[in-house]
VOLUMMAR-102862 format. One record per residue (C-alpha): residue in one letter; chain; x, y, z. Coordinates in Angstrom, 1 decimal, padded with zeros to 4 digits. Each point is the difference from the previous one (the first is absolute). Example, Ala and Ser with C-alpha at 12.3 -4.5 7.8 and 13.67 -1.06 7.14 Angstrom:
2
code	unit	xx	yy	zz
A	A	012.3	-004.5	007.8
S	A	001.4	003.4	-000.7
***
This chain:
328
code	unit	xx	yy	zz
X	A	105.5	305.2	079.8
X	A	002.8	000.6	-002.7
X	A	001.6	-003.3	-001.1
X	A	003.4	001.5	000.4
X	A	-000.5	000.6	003.7
X	A	-000.9	-003.7	000.5
X	A	003.2	-001.1	-001.7
X	A	002.1	002.3	002.3
X	A	002.0	-002.3	002.3
X	A	-000.1	002.5	002.7
X	A	-003.8	000.3	-000.1
X	A	-000.4	-003.8	-000.1
X	A	002.4	-000.4	002.9
X	A	-002.0	002.5	002.0
X	A	-003.3	-001.7	-000.8
X	A	001.5	-003.3	001.1
X	A	001.2	001.6	003.2
X	A	-003.5	001.4	000.6
X	A	-001.6	-003.4	-000.6
X	A	002.5	-001.7	002.4
X	A	-000.8	002.7	002.6
X	A	-003.8	-000.7	-000.2
X	A	000.6	-003.7	000.3
X	A	002.3	000.5	003.0
X	A	-002.6	002.2	001.7
X	A	-002.6	-002.6	-000.5
X	A	002.1	-002.7	001.6
X	A	000.9	002.3	002.8
X	A	-003.7	000.7	000.6
X	A	-000.7	-003.7	000.3
X	A	002.9	-000.3	002.5
X	A	-001.3	003.1	002.0
X	A	-003.5	-001.5	000.2
X	A	001.1	-003.4	001.0
X	A	002.5	001.3	002.6
X	A	-002.6	002.3	001.7
X	A	-002.5	-002.8	-000.1
X	A	002.1	-002.3	002.2
X	A	000.9	002.7	002.5
X	A	-001.1	-000.9	003.5
X	A	-002.9	001.8	001.6
X	A	-003.5	000.9	-001.2
X	A	-001.5	003.5	-000.4
X	A	-003.4	-001.0	001.1
X	A	001.2	-001.7	003.2
X	A	002.3	002.9	000.8
X	A	-002.7	002.5	-000.4
X	A	-002.8	-001.9	001.6
X	A	002.1	-001.2	002.9
X	A	000.3	-003.4	001.8
X	A	-003.6	000.3	001.3
X	A	-001.5	-000.1	-003.5
X	A	-002.0	-003.2	-000.9
X	A	000.9	-002.1	-003.1
X	A	-003.2	001.2	-001.6
X	A	000.9	003.6	000.5
X	A	003.4	-000.5	-001.4
X	A	-001.4	-001.9	-003.0
X	A	-002.5	002.7	-000.8
X	A	002.7	002.7	000.3
X	A	002.3	-001.9	-002.3
X	A	-002.8	-000.4	-002.5
X	A	-000.6	003.7	000.0
X	A	003.7	000.6	-000.7
X	A	000.0	-002.7	-002.7
X	A	002.5	-002.2	001.8
X	A	-002.4	-003.0	-000.4
X	A	000.6	-000.1	-003.8
X	A	002.5	-002.4	-001.6
X	A	003.6	001.3	-000.3
X	A	-000.1	-000.1	-003.8
X	A	-003.1	002.1	-000.1
X	A	001.4	002.5	002.5
X	A	003.2	000.4	-002.0
X	A	-001.8	000.4	-003.3
X	A	-002.2	002.8	001.6
X	A	003.1	001.6	001.5
X	A	002.2	000.0	-003.0
X	A	-002.8	000.9	-002.4
X	A	-000.7	003.1	002.1
X	A	003.7	000.8	000.3
X	A	000.3	000.1	-003.8
X	A	-002.6	002.8	-000.1
X	A	001.6	001.8	003.0
X	A	-002.6	-001.3	002.5
X	A	001.8	-001.8	003.0
X	A	-003.3	-000.6	001.8
X	A	-001.2	001.1	003.4
X	A	001.9	-000.1	003.2
X	A	-001.2	-002.5	002.6
X	A	-000.3	002.8	002.4
X	A	-002.9	001.3	-002.2
X	A	-002.1	-002.9	001.5
X	A	-000.5	001.9	003.2
X	A	-000.9	003.3	-001.4
X	A	000.3	002.3	-003.0
X	A	001.5	-001.8	-003.1
X	A	003.6	000.8	-000.5
X	A	001.7	-001.0	-003.3
X	A	003.5	-001.4	000.0
X	A	001.1	002.6	-002.5
X	A	-001.4	002.8	002.2
X	A	002.1	-001.4	002.9
X	A	003.1	-000.6	-002.0
X	A	-000.1	003.0	-002.4
X	A	001.1	002.8	002.5
X	A	002.5	-002.4	001.5
X	A	001.5	-000.8	-003.3
X	A	000.4	003.8	-000.8
X	A	001.9	000.4	003.2
X	A	002.2	-003.0	-000.8
X	A	000.7	001.4	-003.5
X	A	000.8	003.4	001.5
X	A	002.5	-001.5	002.4
X	A	001.5	-002.1	-002.8
X	A	000.2	002.9	-002.3
X	A	001.8	002.3	002.5
X	A	002.4	-002.8	000.9
X	A	000.8	-000.6	-003.7
X	A	000.5	003.7	-000.7
X	A	002.4	000.1	003.0
X	A	001.8	-003.4	-000.5
X	A	000.4	-000.6	-003.7
X	A	002.1	003.0	-000.8
X	A	002.2	-000.6	003.0
X	A	000.5	-003.7	-000.8
X	A	000.8	000.6	-003.7
X	A	002.5	002.8	000.9
X	A	001.7	-002.1	002.6
X	A	000.2	-002.9	-002.5
X	A	001.5	002.1	-002.7
X	A	002.6	001.5	002.5
X	A	000.9	-003.5	001.3
X	A	000.5	-001.3	-003.5
X	A	002.2	002.9	-001.0
X	A	002.1	-000.2	003.2
X	A	000.1	-003.8	-000.1
X	A	002.2	-001.7	002.7
X	A	000.7	003.5	001.6
X	A	-000.7	000.7	003.7
X	A	-003.2	001.7	-001.0
X	A	-001.2	-003.1	-001.9
X	A	000.9	-002.2	002.9
X	A	-001.7	002.2	002.5
X	A	-003.3	000.1	-002.1
X	A	000.0	-003.7	-000.5
X	A	000.5	-000.6	003.8
X	A	-002.8	002.5	000.8
X	A	-002.4	-001.5	-002.5
X	A	000.7	-003.6	001.2
X	A	-000.7	001.1	003.6
X	A	-003.2	001.7	-001.1
X	A	-001.2	-003.1	-001.8
X	A	000.8	-002.2	003.0
X	A	-002.3	001.8	002.5
X	A	-003.6	-000.9	000.0
X	A	-002.5	002.8	-000.6
X	A	-001.6	-000.1	003.4
X	A	003.3	000.4	001.6
X	A	000.9	003.0	-002.1
X	A	-003.4	001.5	000.7
X	A	000.3	-000.3	003.7
X	A	003.5	001.4	000.1
X	A	-001.0	003.0	-002.1
X	A	-003.1	000.4	002.3
X	A	002.2	000.0	003.1
X	A	002.6	002.4	-001.4
X	A	-002.1	002.5	-002.0
X	A	-003.3	-000.1	001.8
X	A	000.9	-000.7	003.6
X	A	003.6	001.0	000.7
X	A	000.0	002.9	-002.5
X	A	-003.7	000.8	-000.6
X	A	000.4	001.2	-003.7
X	A	-002.7	-002.3	-001.5
X	A	-003.1	-001.8	001.1
X	A	000.0	-003.6	001.2
X	A	-003.4	-000.6	-001.4
X	A	-000.8	000.7	-003.7
X	A	-003.6	000.6	000.2
X	A	-001.0	002.6	-002.6
X	A	-003.3	001.7	-000.7
X	A	-001.2	002.1	-003.0
X	A	-000.1	003.2	002.0
X	A	003.7	-000.2	000.8
X	A	002.5	002.4	-001.5
X	A	002.9	-001.0	-002.2
X	A	002.6	000.6	002.7
X	A	-001.8	-002.1	002.6
X	A	-000.6	-002.8	-002.5
X	A	003.7	000.0	-000.9
X	A	000.9	-000.2	003.8
X	A	-002.4	-003.0	000.4
X	A	001.2	-002.0	-003.0
X	A	003.7	000.8	000.4
X	A	000.9	-003.0	002.1
X	A	-002.0	-002.6	-002.2
X	A	001.7	001.5	-003.1
X	A	003.4	-000.3	001.6
X	A	-000.6	-003.5	001.1
X	A	-001.1	-001.1	-003.5
X	A	002.9	001.9	-001.6
X	A	002.7	-001.9	001.9
X	A	-000.6	-003.3	-001.8
X	A	-000.9	001.1	-003.4
X	A	002.9	002.6	-000.3
X	A	002.4	-002.8	000.9
X	A	-001.5	-002.5	-002.4
X	A	-000.3	002.5	-002.9
X	A	003.5	001.4	000.6
X	A	001.7	-003.3	-000.1
X	A	-001.9	-001.1	-003.1
X	A	000.8	003.3	-001.9
X	A	003.6	-000.4	001.0
X	A	000.2	-003.6	-001.2
X	A	-001.8	000.9	-003.3
X	A	002.4	002.9	-000.8
X	A	003.1	-001.9	001.0
X	A	-001.1	-002.9	-002.3
X	A	-000.2	002.4	-002.9
X	A	003.3	001.8	000.7
X	A	001.9	-003.1	-001.2
X	A	-001.5	000.1	-003.5
X	A	002.4	000.9	-002.9
X	A	-001.9	003.3	-000.9
X	A	000.6	001.2	003.5
X	A	003.7	-000.8	-000.3
X	A	000.1	001.9	-003.2
X	A	-001.6	003.0	001.6
X	A	002.7	-000.2	002.9
X	A	002.7	000.0	-002.6
X	A	-001.3	003.1	-001.7
X	A	000.2	001.8	003.3
X	A	-003.7	000.3	000.8
X	A	-000.5	001.0	003.7
X	A	-001.4	-002.9	002.2
X	A	-003.2	001.9	000.8
X	A	-000.7	000.5	-003.7
X	A	000.8	-003.6	-000.7
X	A	-002.5	-001.2	002.6
X	A	-002.7	002.5	-000.8
X	A	000.2	000.0	-003.8
X	A	001.1	-003.5	-000.8
X	A	-000.5	-002.5	002.9
X	A	-003.2	001.3	001.6
X	A	-002.3	000.0	-003.1
X	A	000.9	-003.7	-000.4
X	A	-000.6	-000.7	003.7
X	A	-003.6	001.3	000.0
X	A	-001.5	-003.6	-000.5
X	A	001.4	-001.6	003.3
X	A	-000.4	003.4	001.8
X	A	-003.6	000.3	-001.0
X	A	-000.6	-003.5	001.1
X	A	001.4	000.6	003.4
X	A	-001.9	003.3	000.4
X	A	-003.3	-001.6	-001.0
X	A	000.7	-002.9	002.4
X	A	000.6	002.4	002.9
X	A	-003.1	002.1	-000.9
X	A	-001.9	-003.2	000.2
X	A	001.5	-000.7	003.4
X	A	-001.0	003.5	001.1
X	A	-003.6	-000.8	-000.6
X	A	000.0	-003.7	001.0
X	A	002.6	000.1	002.8
X	A	-001.3	003.0	002.0
X	A	-002.1	-002.1	002.3
X	A	002.6	-000.1	002.8
X	A	000.7	003.7	-000.2
X	A	-003.6	000.9	-000.1
X	A	-000.8	-002.1	003.1
X	A	003.0	001.4	001.9
X	A	-000.8	003.6	-000.7
X	A	-003.8	-000.5	000.0
X	A	-000.1	001.5	-003.5
X	A	-003.5	-000.3	-001.6
X	A	001.0	-001.9	-003.1
X	A	-001.1	-003.1	-001.7
X	A	002.4	-002.1	002.0
X	A	-001.5	001.1	003.3
X	A	-003.5	-000.6	-001.4
X	A	001.0	-003.6	-000.9
X	A	001.4	-000.7	003.5
X	A	-003.2	001.3	001.5
X	A	-002.2	-002.1	-002.3
X	A	002.1	-003.1	000.9
X	A	-000.5	000.7	003.7
X	A	-003.8	000.3	-000.5
X	A	-000.2	-003.0	-002.5
X	A	-001.4	002.5	-002.6
X	A	000.7	-002.3	-003.0
X	A	-001.2	002.2	-002.9
X	A	002.3	002.9	001.2
X	A	003.0	-002.4	000.4
X	A	-000.6	-001.5	-003.5
X	A	-000.3	003.5	-001.5
X	A	003.2	001.2	001.6
X	A	001.9	-003.0	-001.0
X	A	-001.3	000.1	-003.6
X	A	001.0	003.7	-000.3
X	A	003.5	-000.8	001.4
X	A	000.4	-002.8	-002.5
X	A	-001.3	002.2	-002.9
X	A	002.4	002.8	000.9
X	A	003.0	-002.3	000.2
X	A	-000.8	-001.7	-003.4
X	A	-000.8	003.3	-001.7
X	A	003.3	001.7	001.1
X	A	002.0	-003.0	-001.0
X	A	-001.8	000.0	-003.3
X	A	000.9	003.7	-000.3
X	A	003.7	-000.8	000.6
X	A	-000.1	-002.7	-002.7
X	A	-001.4	002.5	-002.5
X	A	002.5	002.6	000.9
X	A	002.9	-002.6	-000.3
X	A	-001.3	-001.0	-003.4
X	A	-000.4	003.5	-001.2
X	A	003.5	001.0	001.0
X	A	001.5	-003.2	-001.3
X	A	-001.9	-001.2	-003.0
X	A	002.1	-003.3	-000.2
X	A	-002.1	-001.2	003.0
X	A	-003.0	-000.1	-002.3
X	A	001.5	-002.6	-002.3
X	A	000.1	-003.7	001.1
X	A	003.4	-001.5	000.4
***
């Protein structure tokens, strides 16, 4: 590697962020393993039933590897996870072997699809509303948008989901109340089935991103160079788009990345309400059946997604504002 690259403050800062991200993920993996280990219930006892003898339960636990020390089980799990192998589902013990990645993979694709559609719908709307609110600060439009976003943030997701389901699937049957999708469905039917989950997820993230965008731009509008542009007679829209917005990308990128992480990590409630075949629904099903490898795999993917997107936000912030790469 060229020595000049290593001496670049931006490159060194990105490497430091990557290192801290890996350390954080390692610590989170320890927490995940320990938290799941102390959960009540036992897969062997749940599967075999109350009539099973202790010897039968012990033999079944041995077959699953649950008789090994916790440190050994963690080392095996994290070692496989590093290579992309999350092990076998406990449900494999009663039939054909099923890998955790084979179970989670298609579900993760569905969750990423739902998150991607929601982001394409919500991010442009949120940024536009934030810019409009900043330009029309303290006007009736600004106050109305602030009131609407505050109300959106206040309602829990399951409440919004059931209200939308009642209005747009029962009272006015425009969309489906269940979001089950299959590969043989057409684009129109898939859109109709995922419309309500997308709207539910959009309520919260549009409100959050709009408020953060407004706050970032208003903070920059008080700077001297903005005042100079106003004195020169530059129109408000041009001031915001050409002078304020480029300097606001760092906080805006951070909040966008944070909300994208939420779309992947926080979809559990929405997937359960609408019976959407995503990774959140898979995790809930695995918790219900005490399928520990699947629960661990889902939790690790959630943690990795959250850390990766926040790391991406840091890199974007540093790239758009190089001063962040220099220690104070």
